[in-house]
C-alpha positions in Angstrom: 64.1 1.4 26.5 65.5 4.6 25.1 64.8 7.9 27.4 63.1 9.9 25.0 61.4 14.0 25.9 57.7 13.9 26.4 57.0 15.2 22.7 58.4 11.9 21.1 56.7 9.6 23.2 53.8 9.6 21.1 55.8 7.8 18.5 54.4 4.2 17.6 57.7 2.6 17.7 58.5 3.8 20.9 55.4 2.1 22.8 56.3 -1.0 21.1 58.4 -2.4 24.2 62.5 -2.3 24.5 62.8 -3.6 20.7 61.8 -1.6 18.5 58.7 -2.4 15.8 60.0 -2.2 12.3 57.1 -2.7 10.9 56.2 1.0 11.6 59.2 1.8 9.5 59.1 -0.2 6.1 61.0 3.2 4.9 63.8 2.5 6.4 65.0 -0.6 5.1 65.8 1.3 2.2 69.2 3.4 4.0 70.6 0.2 4.7 73.4 -1.7 2.5 72.6 -5.2 3.5 76.2 -6.4 3.1 77.5 -3.8 5.9 75.4 -5.0 8.4 77.3 -7.2 11.5 76.7 -8.3 14.7 78.9 -5.6 15.9 81.2 -2.8 14.5 81.2 -1.8 10.9 84.8 -1.7 9.7 86.1 1.3 7.8 88.9 1.7 6.1 90.5 5.4 7.3 93.4 6.7 4.6 94.1 2.9 3.9 96.3 2.9 6.7 94.1 1.8 9.7 91.0 0.3 10.6 88.6 2.3 12.8 85.6 1.0 13.7 82.4 2.9 13.2 78.7 1.6 14.3 76.7 -0.1 11.4 73.6 1.1 10.1 71.1 -1.4 12.1 73.0 -0.5 15.3 72.3 3.6 15.3 68.8 2.5 14.4 68.0 0.1 17.4 69.8 3.0 19.3 67.1 5.5 18.0 69.9 7.4 16.5 67.7 8.8 13.9 64.2 10.4 15.3 64.8 13.6 15.1 62.2 16.2 16.6 58.8 17.1 15.7 58.6 18.9 11.8 56.9 21.8 13.6 60.4 22.2 15.8 62.9 21.7 12.5 65.6 23.9 11.6 66.4 24.3 7.7 69.2 23.8 7.4 69.2 20.5 8.7 67.2 19.5 5.5 70.1 17.9 3.4 70.1 14.9 6.6 66.7 14.1 6.4 65.4 11.3 5.2 62.0 11.4 5.7 59.0 12.2 7.8 57.1 9.3 9.9 54.6 10.2 12.6 55.2 14.7 12.6 58.5 13.5 13.4 62.0 13.8 11.0 63.7 10.7 10.2 67.5 11.3 10.0 69.4 9.8 7.3 71.6 7.4 9.2 73.9 6.5 6.2 75.0 10.5 6.3 75.2 10.0 9.6 77.7 7.1 9.4 79.6 8.9 6.4 79.7 12.2 9.0 81.1 10.2 12.2 84.0 8.3 9.9 84.5 12.3 9.0 84.9 13.1 12.3 86.8 10.3 13.5 89.2 10.8 11.0 89.6 14.0 12.3 90.2 13.7 15.5 92.6 10.0 15.4 94.6 13.6 13.3 94.3 15.5 16.4 95.4 13.5 19.0 98.4 11.7 16.7 100.1 15.3 16.2 99.8 15.5 20.3 96.3 17.7 20.6 93.5 17.6 22.4 89.5 17.7 22.6 87.0 18.8 24.9 84.1 16.6 25.6 80.8 18.9 26.3 77.6 17.2 27.3 75.9 19.4 30.1 72.5 18.0 29.8 71.7 15.7 32.4 71.3 12.7 29.8 75.1 13.0 28.4 76.2 14.2 31.9 77.7 10.5 32.6 78.5 9.3 29.4 80.6 12.0 28.3 82.5 12.0 32.0 83.6 8.2 31.4 84.2 8.4 28.1 86.5 11.5 28.0 88.1 9.8 31.0 88.5 6.3 29.4 90.1 8.2 26.1 91.9 10.6 28.1 90.7 13.7 27.1 89.2 16.8 29.2 85.6 17.4 29.5 83.4 19.7 30.9 80.1 18.1 32.2 78.0 21.4 34.3 77.2 24.6 33.4 79.8 26.3 30.9 81.4 29.3 32.4 81.3 32.1 30.4 85.1 33.1 29.7 86.3 29.2 29.5 88.1 30.0 26.1 87.6 33.2 26.0 89.1 34.4 28.9 91.5 31.0 29.3 94.1 32.7 31.8 91.2 33.4 34.4 90.0 29.9 33.7 93.6 28.6 34.2 93.5 29.9 37.5 90.9 28.3 38.8 92.5 25.3 37.3 95.8 25.6 38.9 93.9 27.1 42.4 92.3 23.7 42.5 95.6 22.0 42.3 97.3 23.3 45.1 94.5 23.2 46.8 94.4 19.3 46.3 97.9 19.3 46.6 98.0 20.9 50.0 95.2 18.5 51.4 96.8 15.2 50.3 100.0 16.7 52.2 98.3 17.3 55.0 99.3 21.0 55.1 95.4 21.6 55.7 95.4 20.2 58.8 97.3 23.2 60.6 94.0 25.4 60.3 90.9 25.5 62.3 88.3 23.3 61.8 85.8 26.1 60.6 88.7 26.5 58.0 89.8 22.8 56.8 85.7 23.1 56.0 85.8 26.2 54.2 88.2 24.7 52.2 86.7 21.3 51.2 84.1 23.2 50.3 86.2 24.9 47.8 87.7 22.2 46.5 84.6 20.8 46.0 83.2 23.9 43.9 86.8 24.1 41.6 86.4 20.6 41.1 82.4 20.8 40.1 83.1 23.4 37.2 86.9 22.8 36.8 87.8 18.7 37.3 87.4 17.5 34.2 89.7 20.4 32.9 92.3 19.6 35.4 94.7 18.5 32.3 94.2 21.2 30.2 97.1 23.4 29.8 96.4 25.7 26.7 93.1 26.5 24.5 92.5 22.8 22.9 92.6 21.9 19.3 88.4 20.8 19.1 85.4 20.4 21.5 83.1 18.0 21.0 79.4 19.1 21.9 76.9 16.7 22.3 73.6 19.2 22.3 74.4 22.8 19.8 71.3 24.1 21.5 72.0 23.0 25.4 75.7 24.0 25.0 75.3 27.2 22.6 77.9 28.8 25.0 80.8 26.5 24.3 79.8 26.9 20.7 80.1 30.7 20.9 83.4 30.7 22.3 85.5 28.2 20.3 84.1 29.7 17.0 85.1 33.3 18.1 88.0 31.6 19.4 88.6 30.0 16.4 88.3 26.3 17.9 87.1 23.5 16.1 84.1 22.2 16.8 82.7 18.6 15.9 78.4 18.1 17.0 75.6 16.0 17.3 73.2 17.6 15.3 69.3 16.3 15.8 67.0 18.5 13.5 66.4 21.3 15.6 69.6 22.6 15.6 72.0 24.6 12.9 74.8 22.0 11.2 76.5 25.0 9.9 77.6 26.1 13.7 80.1 23.1 13.7 83.0 22.3 11.5 82.1 18.3 11.7 78.5 18.0 11.7 77.1 14.9 13.0 73.3 14.2 11.8 71.7 12.2 15.6 69.1 12.1 17.8 70.9 14.0 20.7 68.3 13.1 23.2 68.3 9.5 23.7 70.9 8.1 25.9 71.4 5.0 23.9 71.9 7.6 20.5 74.4 9.5 22.4 75.7 7.1 24.4 76.7 4.8 20.9 78.3 8.3 19.3 80.5 9.8 21.9 82.0 6.0 22.4 82.5 5.9 19.0 85.1 9.5 18.7 86.6 8.0 21.9 87.5 5.2 20.4 88.7 7.1 17.6 91.0 9.4 19.8 92.0 6.4 21.7 93.5 4.9 18.4 94.6 8.4 17.3 97.2 7.6 20.2 98.7 4.8 19.4 
């Protein structure tokens, strides 16, 4: 079942069990182009060269991608991406979600095809595991713990910390730390653990990345601010309470539900894998 924050749990569609009760949203079906709905993923031609898999409208509906926040919490710049209002909750236009997701996937494919890098960022609890697994699967760096100030704007200092982590791990693996006292070895282990927590996902990064992919623009606002300052392109999930104008490639989507986050993040990861071929 989709995990929603407390302010969304009163929606009748969420009390229907594991399956959405579509009778509460008859108008949602106007979103669908029935010829595109399949049992799996819909295939969309990318630039006439390769075939890229994008979630169908039905799959996104079932994942809860269309659920925004309560009307009172909306950001006016999200108006073009809102389809309607149900039970005082904004409903996102899934057709636009699909179109924008394809644009983002086309972009990341182009980036990695030129040996570029996309950093995955998701520090909120329900996104951490999804981000880490997806980033590892497509071979990209990631941040799932607190975004450290200066990660982009003071990259040289961050790079020193990453190199320190690599050096300590190398020495521990080679047994070079065994010459120290037990207390000192414990201290080294704690330092490695600390560095791994904050920099482990960035060990593969050598220079400022071409782009970052952010799950929650409000939760990870510092990463967005630093990326904008350094000219790093931003791909971001934009819930109805976020400002899509902060990013280069906004993807209108619920950014709270685990399934909604997963379906979008994994589509981007798949595009990166395809771009590497």
